[in-house]
N, CA and C of each residue as an Amber inpcrd file, in Angstrom:
protein
   411
 -14.8570000  31.8470000  -7.4590000 -14.6760000  33.2260000  -7.1120000
 -14.8790000  33.3730000  -5.6040000 -14.0060000  34.1570000  -4.9890000
 -14.0800000  34.3850000  -3.5500000 -14.3870000  35.8560000  -3.3240000
 -15.3810000  36.1000000  -2.4940000 -15.7340000  37.4860000  -2.1650000
 -15.5620000  37.6940000  -0.6720000 -14.7470000  38.6670000  -0.3540000
 -14.5480000  39.0130000   1.0480000 -13.9450000  40.4050000   1.1300000
 -14.1940000  41.0440000   2.2460000 -13.5900000  42.3500000   2.5050000
 -12.3670000  42.2060000   3.3930000 -12.2000000  41.0210000   3.9330000
 -11.1040000  40.7520000   4.8630000  -9.8610000  40.3130000   4.0800000
  -8.8290000  41.1440000   4.1290000  -7.5970000  40.8610000   3.3870000
  -6.9130000  39.5850000   3.8910000  -6.9890000  39.3250000   5.1810000
  -6.3660000  38.1330000   5.7570000  -7.0460000  36.8610000   5.2250000
  -8.3550000  36.8610000   5.1650000  -9.0870000  35.7040000   4.6340000
  -8.7520000  35.4830000   3.1660000  -8.6700000  36.5630000   2.4250000
  -8.3350000  36.4700000   1.0090000  -6.9320000  35.8880000   0.8210000
  -6.0040000  36.3230000   1.6420000  -4.6340000  35.8040000   1.5680000
  -4.5970000  34.3070000   1.8930000  -5.3900000  33.8750000   2.8830000
  -5.4440000  32.4580000   3.2500000  -5.9990000  31.6220000   2.0960000
  -7.0140000  32.1460000   1.4220000  -7.5920000  31.4400000   0.2770000
  -6.5560000  31.3300000  -0.8400000  -5.8280000  32.4110000  -1.0970000
  -4.7950000  32.3830000  -2.1340000  -3.7270000  31.3350000  -1.8160000
  -3.2950000  31.2990000  -0.5600000  -2.2810000  30.3220000  -0.1540000
  -2.7870000  28.8890000  -0.3130000  -4.0430000  28.6680000   0.0260000
  -4.6250000  27.3320000  -0.1130000  -4.6960000  26.9280000  -1.5840000
  -5.0550000  27.8620000  -2.4460000  -5.1070000  27.5810000  -3.8880000
  -3.7120000  27.2360000  -4.4060000  -2.7130000  27.9880000  -3.9870000
  -1.3280000  27.7100000  -4.3990000  -0.8990000  26.3330000  -3.9030000
  -1.2610000  26.0020000  -2.6770000  -0.9260000  24.6920000  -2.1030000
  -1.5500000  23.5580000  -2.9230000  -2.7990000  23.7220000  -3.2980000
  -3.4880000  22.7000000  -4.0970000  -2.8330000  22.5570000  -5.4670000
  -2.4740000  23.6790000  -6.0740000  -1.8170000  23.6430000  -7.3840000
  -0.4770000  22.9240000  -7.2810000   0.3120000  23.2440000  -6.2640000
   1.6160000  22.5960000  -6.0810000   1.4570000  21.1000000  -5.8330000
   0.4550000  20.7300000  -5.0680000   0.2140000  19.3180000  -4.7650000
  -0.1120000  18.5340000  -6.0330000  -0.9000000  19.1380000  -6.9080000
  -1.2620000  18.4340000  -8.1390000  -0.0950000  18.3540000  -9.1150000
   0.8950000  19.2240000  -8.9560000   2.0650000  19.1860000  -9.8250000
   3.0260000  18.0600000  -9.4380000   2.9660000  17.6130000  -8.1980000
   3.8850000  16.5720000  -7.7360000   3.7190000  15.3080000  -8.5730000
   4.8250000  14.6790000  -8.8520000   4.8130000  13.4430000  -9.6200000
   4.2650000  12.2970000  -8.7790000   3.5120000  11.4310000  -9.4150000
   3.0410000  10.2220000  -8.7530000   4.2070000   9.2500000  -8.6640000
   4.2940000   8.5940000  -7.5420000   5.3010000   7.5640000  -7.3370000
   4.5780000   6.2340000  -7.2370000   5.2510000   5.1890000  -7.6330000
   4.6110000   3.8820000  -7.6530000   5.5650000   2.8300000  -7.1130000
   5.0140000   1.8680000  -6.4150000   5.7920000   0.7250000  -5.9540000
   4.9130000  -0.5130000  -6.0300000   5.5530000  -1.6480000  -6.1740000
   4.8240000  -2.9130000  -6.2650000   5.4730000  -3.9340000  -5.3500000
   4.6590000  -4.8420000  -4.8390000   5.1930000  -5.9820000  -4.1080000
   4.2140000  -7.1380000  -4.2170000   4.7130000  -8.3240000  -3.9480000
   3.9040000  -9.5350000  -4.0640000   3.3460000  -9.9320000  -2.7100000
   2.1320000 -10.4380000  -2.7240000   1.5300000 -11.0250000  -1.5230000
   0.9750000 -12.3860000  -1.9170000   0.8440000 -13.2480000  -0.9380000
   0.2210000 -14.5410000  -1.2040000  -1.2210000 -14.3070000  -1.6270000
  -1.6360000 -14.9960000  -2.6690000  -2.9820000 -14.7980000  -3.2130000
  -4.0750000 -15.0910000  -2.1930000  -3.8090000 -16.0120000  -1.2720000
  -4.8620000 -16.3660000  -0.3190000  -5.1180000 -15.2850000   0.7310000
  -4.2470000 -14.2700000   0.8540000  -4.5000000 -13.2040000   1.8260000
  -5.0950000 -11.9500000   1.1860000  -5.2880000 -11.9640000  -0.1270000
  -5.8370000 -10.7870000  -0.8120000  -7.2080000 -10.4240000  -0.2530000
  -8.0390000 -11.4160000  -0.0160000  -9.3710000 -11.1500000   0.5360000
  -9.3100000 -10.4590000   1.8810000  -8.3500000 -10.8370000   2.7070000
  -8.1980000 -10.2010000   4.0140000  -7.6730000  -8.7790000   3.8660000
  -6.7940000  -8.5810000   2.8870000  -6.2680000  -7.2430000   2.6360000
  -7.3840000  -6.3040000   2.1960000  -8.2480000  -6.7900000   1.3200000
  -9.3680000  -5.9820000   0.8300000 -10.3970000  -5.7770000   1.9390000
 -10.6930000  -6.8220000   2.6810000 -11.6650000  -6.7260000   3.7730000
 -13.0920000  -6.8800000   3.2830000 -13.9780000  -7.0880000   4.2340000
 -15.3970000  -7.2650000   3.9080000 -15.9390000  -6.0050000   3.2520000
 -16.4530000  -6.1670000   2.0450000 -17.0060000  -5.0310000   1.3150000
 -15.9610000  -3.9930000   0.9410000 -14.6710000  -4.3690000   0.9560000
 -13.6030000  -3.4330000   0.6210000 -13.2150000  -2.5070000   1.7600000
 -13.6870000  -2.8190000   2.9730000 -13.4750000  -1.9360000   4.1210000
 -11.9910000  -1.6710000   4.4060000 -11.1660000  -2.7170000   4.4670000
  -9.7500000  -2.5250000   4.8080000  -9.0240000  -1.6790000   3.7710000
  -9.1990000  -2.0270000   2.5100000  -8.4700000  -1.3100000   1.4690000
  -8.9560000   0.1330000   1.3570000 -10.2340000   0.3720000   1.5640000
 -10.7700000   1.7390000   1.5290000 -10.1780000   2.5650000   2.6660000
 -10.1020000   1.9710000   3.8640000  -9.5070000   2.6820000   4.9980000
  -8.0490000   3.0350000   4.7260000  -7.3020000   2.0940000   4.1490000
  -5.8990000   2.3630000   3.8330000  -5.7750000   3.4550000   2.7740000
  -6.6190000   3.4050000   1.7520000  -6.5880000   4.4360000   0.7060000
  -6.8780000   5.8120000   1.2970000  -7.9000000   5.8870000   2.1320000
  -8.2840000   7.1760000   2.7140000  -7.2280000   7.6890000   3.6830000
  -6.7230000   6.8100000   4.5310000  -5.7620000   7.2300000   5.5540000
  -4.4580000   7.7290000   4.9460000  -3.9760000   7.0530000   3.8880000
  -2.6710000   7.3840000   3.3300000  -2.7450000   8.1420000   2.0100000
  -3.9620000   8.4200000   1.5380000  -4.1640000   9.1760000   0.3020000
  -3.3660000   8.5680000  -0.8550000  -3.5840000   7.2760000  -1.0640000
  -2.9100000   6.5470000  -2.1310000  -3.9320000   5.7450000  -2.9270000
  -3.4970000   5.2790000  -4.0770000  -4.2910000   4.3290000  -4.8520000
  -3.6630000   2.9560000  -4.6390000  -4.4880000   1.9580000  -4.3940000
  -4.0010000   0.5990000  -4.2010000  -4.7230000  -0.2950000  -5.1960000
  -3.9560000  -0.9780000  -6.0070000  -4.5180000  -1.9160000  -6.9760000
  -3.9340000  -3.2910000  -6.7000000  -4.7890000  -4.2960000  -6.7200000
  -4.3480000  -5.6680000  -6.4910000  -4.6950000  -6.4770000  -7.7300000
  -3.6730000  -7.0990000  -8.3020000  -3.8850000  -7.8710000  -9.5290000
  -4.4770000  -9.2370000  -9.2100000  -5.0290000  -9.8450000 -10.2380000
  -5.4170000 -11.2470000 -10.1230000  -4.1350000 -12.0540000  -9.9530000
  -4.2490000 -13.2810000  -9.4700000  -3.0290000 -14.0900000  -9.3280000
  -2.2540000 -14.1590000 -10.6400000  -0.9560000 -14.1110000 -10.5110000
  -0.0520000 -14.1400000 -11.6470000  -0.1360000 -15.5070000 -12.3330000
  -0.3640000 -15.5590000 -13.6630000  -0.4630000 -16.8530000 -14.3490000
   0.8000000 -17.7080000 -14.1980000   1.9620000 -17.0470000 -14.1160000
   3.2160000 -17.7850000 -13.9560000   3.3940000 -18.2930000 -12.5360000
   2.7930000 -17.5900000 -11.5740000   2.8750000 -18.0090000 -10.1750000
   1.5160000 -17.7480000  -9.5320000   0.5720000 -18.6770000  -9.6690000
  -0.7970000 -18.4380000  -9.1970000  -0.9340000 -18.2880000  -7.6840000
   0.1410000 -18.5280000  -6.9530000   0.0820000 -18.3700000  -5.5000000
   0.3740000 -16.9380000  -5.0690000   0.7340000 -16.0720000  -6.0200000
   1.1000000 -14.6900000  -5.7030000   0.2360000 -13.7000000  -6.4780000
  -0.0610000 -12.5810000  -5.8410000  -0.7430000 -11.4560000  -6.4810000
   0.1220000 -10.2200000  -6.2900000   0.0700000  -9.3140000  -7.2370000
   0.8620000  -8.0890000  -7.1670000   0.0150000  -6.9590000  -6.6020000
   0.5690000  -6.2760000  -5.6010000  -0.0670000  -5.0880000  -5.0350000
   0.7040000  -3.8870000  -5.5650000  -0.0050000  -2.9620000  -6.1990000
   0.6000000  -1.7410000  -6.7180000   0.0570000  -0.5680000  -5.9210000
   0.9750000   0.2450000  -5.4000000   0.5950000   1.4190000  -4.6160000
   1.0950000   2.6530000  -5.3520000   0.1930000   3.5930000  -5.6240000
   0.5280000   4.8560000  -6.2770000   0.1760000   5.9970000  -5.3340000
   1.0960000   6.9490000  -5.2200000   0.8360000   8.1020000  -4.3690000
   1.8410000   9.2020000  -4.6340000   1.5930000  10.3300000  -4.0370000
   2.4960000  11.4700000  -4.2110000   3.4330000  11.6370000  -3.0260000
   3.0480000  11.1060000  -1.8890000   3.8010000  11.3080000  -0.6550000
   4.5690000  10.0330000  -0.3090000   5.8990000  10.0820000  -0.4650000
   6.7140000   8.9000000  -0.1790000   6.5780000   8.4470000   1.2660000
   6.5070000   9.3950000   2.1800000   6.3810000   9.0310000   3.5950000
   5.0910000   8.2480000   3.8320000   4.0070000   8.6900000   3.2340000
   2.7330000   7.9780000   3.3900000   2.8220000   6.5820000   2.7900000
   3.5160000   6.4560000   1.6580000   3.6520000   5.1400000   1.0360000
   4.4780000   4.2050000   1.9160000   5.5160000   4.7410000   2.5480000
   6.3250000   3.9220000   3.4590000   5.4980000   3.4900000   4.6640000
   4.7200000   4.4220000   5.2060000   3.8680000   4.0890000   6.3510000
   2.8340000   3.0400000   5.9650000   2.2600000   3.1710000   4.7750000
   1.2890000   2.1870000   4.2970000   1.9300000   0.8080000   4.2020000
   3.1340000   0.7600000   3.6740000   3.8440000  -0.5210000   3.5720000
   3.9950000  -1.1600000   4.9500000   4.3790000  -0.3620000   5.9260000
   4.5500000  -0.8780000   7.2870000   3.2240000  -1.3760000   7.8370000
   2.1800000  -0.5890000   7.6620000   0.8590000  -0.9880000   8.1680000
   0.4180000  -2.2970000   7.5260000   0.5930000  -2.3990000   6.2150000
   0.1650000  -3.6210000   5.5250000   0.9710000  -4.8250000   5.9810000
   2.2760000  -4.6540000   6.1200000   3.1260000  -5.7840000   6.4890000
   2.9700000  -6.1810000   7.9540000   2.7470000  -5.2040000   8.8260000
   2.7500000  -5.5110000  10.2530000   1.3730000  -5.7030000  10.8570000
   0.3320000  -5.2200000  10.1970000  -0.9860000  -5.3530000  10.8120000
  -1.9690000  -6.1210000   9.9580000  -2.2580000  -5.6320000   8.7790000
  -3.3090000  -6.2430000   7.9670000  -2.9360000  -7.6540000   7.5430000
  -1.7390000  -7.8370000   6.9990000  -1.3820000  -9.1500000   6.4640000
  -0.9910000 -10.1740000   7.5320000  -0.1010000  -9.8660000   8.4720000
   0.3430000 -10.9140000   9.3990000  -0.7610000 -11.5460000  10.2280000
  -1.7300000 -10.7870000  10.6570000  -2.7480000 -11.3930000  11.5120000
  -3.6020000 -12.4010000  10.7390000  -3.5150000 -12.3600000   9.4300000
  -4.2740000 -13.3050000   8.6220000  -3.4370000 -14.4810000   8.1400000
  -2.1400000 -14.4440000   8.3840000  -1.3100000 -15.5670000   7.9900000
  -1.6530000 -16.8150000   8.7860000  -2.2380000 -16.6460000   9.9630000
  -2.6010000 -17.8300000  10.7360000  -3.7650000 -18.5680000  10.0940000
  -4.3680000 -18.0020000   9.0730000  -5.4670000 -18.6580000   8.3720000
  -4.9720000 -19.4490000   7.1630000  -3.6700000 -19.5190000   7.0250000
  -3.0980000 -20.2950000   5.9260000  -3.3680000 -21.7770000   6.1530000
  -3.3440000 -22.5490000   5.0790000  -3.4380000 -23.9920000   5.2590000
  -2.2890000 -24.4720000   6.1450000  -2.5640000 -25.4630000   6.9560000
  -1.5370000 -25.9740000   7.8580000  -0.3630000 -26.5290000   7.0530000
   0.8630000 -26.1470000   7.4340000   2.0320000 -26.6380000   6.6960000
   2.2910000 -28.1120000   6.9970000   2.9190000 -28.7630000   6.0580000
   3.3210000 -30.1490000   6.2700000   4.5360000 -30.1460000   7.1800000
   4.5200000 -30.9930000   8.1720000   5.6110000 -31.0150000   9.1440000
   6.9560000 -31.2840000   8.4910000   6.9900000 -32.1550000   7.4900000
   8.2760000 -32.5380000   6.8930000   8.9050000 -31.4020000   6.0820000
   8.1110000 -30.4330000   5.6250000   8.6690000 -29.3270000   4.8340000
   8.5120000 -27.9790000   5.5350000   8.1390000 -27.9870000   6.8020000
   7.8570000 -26.7440000   7.5140000   9.0470000 -25.7910000   7.5080000
  10.2280000 -26.2750000   7.9110000  11.3980000 -25.3920000   7.9830000
  11.7840000 -24.8740000   6.6010000  11.7120000 -25.7420000   5.6120000
  12.0290000 -25.3470000   4.2450000  11.0480000 -24.2750000   3.7450000
   9.7570000 -24.4870000   4.0070000   8.7360000 -23.5190000   3.6000000
   8.9250000 -22.1890000   4.3160000   9.2680000 -22.2580000   5.6000000
   9.4840000 -21.0420000   6.3850000  10.6540000 -20.2480000   5.8220000
  11.7480000 -20.9270000   5.5280000  12.9120000 -20.2500000   4.9550000
  12.5650000 -19.5990000   3.6130000  11.7740000 -20.2860000   2.8180000
  11.3660000 -19.7620000   1.5130000  10.5300000 -18.4900000   1.6920000
   9.6010000 -18.5070000   2.6540000   8.7740000 -17.3170000   2.9060000
   9.6090000 -16.1540000   3.4090000  10.5540000 -16.4440000   4.3130000
  11.4220000 -15.3810000   4.8280000  12.2460000 -14.7660000   3.6990000
  12.7470000 -15.5890000   2.8040000  13.5170000 -15.0860000   1.6690000
  12.6490000 -14.2060000   0.7670000  11.4010000 -14.6090000   0.5450000
  10.4880000 -13.8060000  -0.2690000  10.2220000 -12.4560000   0.3890000
  10.0720000 -12.4480000   1.7140000   9.8570000 -11.1800000   2.4240000
  11.0850000 -10.2880000   2.3170000  12.2680000 -10.8740000   2.4450000
  13.4990000 -10.0830000   2.2990000  13.5690000  -9.4730000   0.8990000
  13.2760000 -10.2900000  -0.1090000  13.3010000  -9.7930000  -1.4910000
  12.2830000  -8.6810000  -1.6940000  11.0940000  -8.8450000  -1.1380000
  10.0660000  -7.8060000  -1.2590000  10.5340000  -6.5200000  -0.5970000
  11.1760000  -6.6310000   0.5560000  11.6920000  -5.4530000   1.2440000
  12.7330000  -4.7290000   0.4130000  13.6120000  -5.4960000  -0.2330000
  14.6340000  -4.8840000  -1.0850000  14.0020000  -4.1770000  -2.2790000
  13.0020000  -4.8020000  -2.8890000  12.3120000  -4.1970000  -4.0330000
  11.6240000  -2.9090000  -3.6060000  10.9590000  -2.9470000  -2.4550000
  10.2770000  -1.7460000  -1.9680000  11.2740000  -0.6440000  -1.6590000
  12.3950000  -1.0010000  -1.0610000  13.3980000   0.0070000  -0.7240000
  13.9050000   0.6950000  -1.9900000  14.0920000  -0.0650000  -3.0600000
  14.5460000   0.5330000  -4.3170000  13.5080000   1.4960000  -4.8750000
  12.2260000   1.1740000  -4.7060000  11.1600000   2.0070000  -5.2420000
  11.0260000   3.3460000  -4.5460000  11.5920000   3.4660000  -3.3400000
  11.4380000   4.6990000  -2.5800000  12.6120000   5.6490000  -2.7280000
  13.6360000   5.2690000  -3.4370000  14.8080000   6.1370000  -3.5560000
  15.0190000   6.5890000  -4.9590000
């Protein structure tokens, strides 16, 4: 209950209530993508710091699965949110800041398969980008 004699304040409260109601009516959107299992710890951060910051900044839910039994080198990241723009921004932040700076902590590649491994990773990133693009439209 709101008590005020000021009609302008009352109108502002009504508008805010309507805004909150409309926001809760919006459908949740979801997207998923794969990340290398060895970078999940870096994505989460010490004590969950990184993932908490991302959740708070973009107002989304982020769930990271255990490694896939069929492909134990990959984990699925699921992002749920109401704001598509925020989800797109989160994807960019994760791909360009949180994850890449930790790729240098990967085990050293074998020289004889380096180019082949690199091509395979690039193809996986392209596929992930296509999957994400489909989830946003």
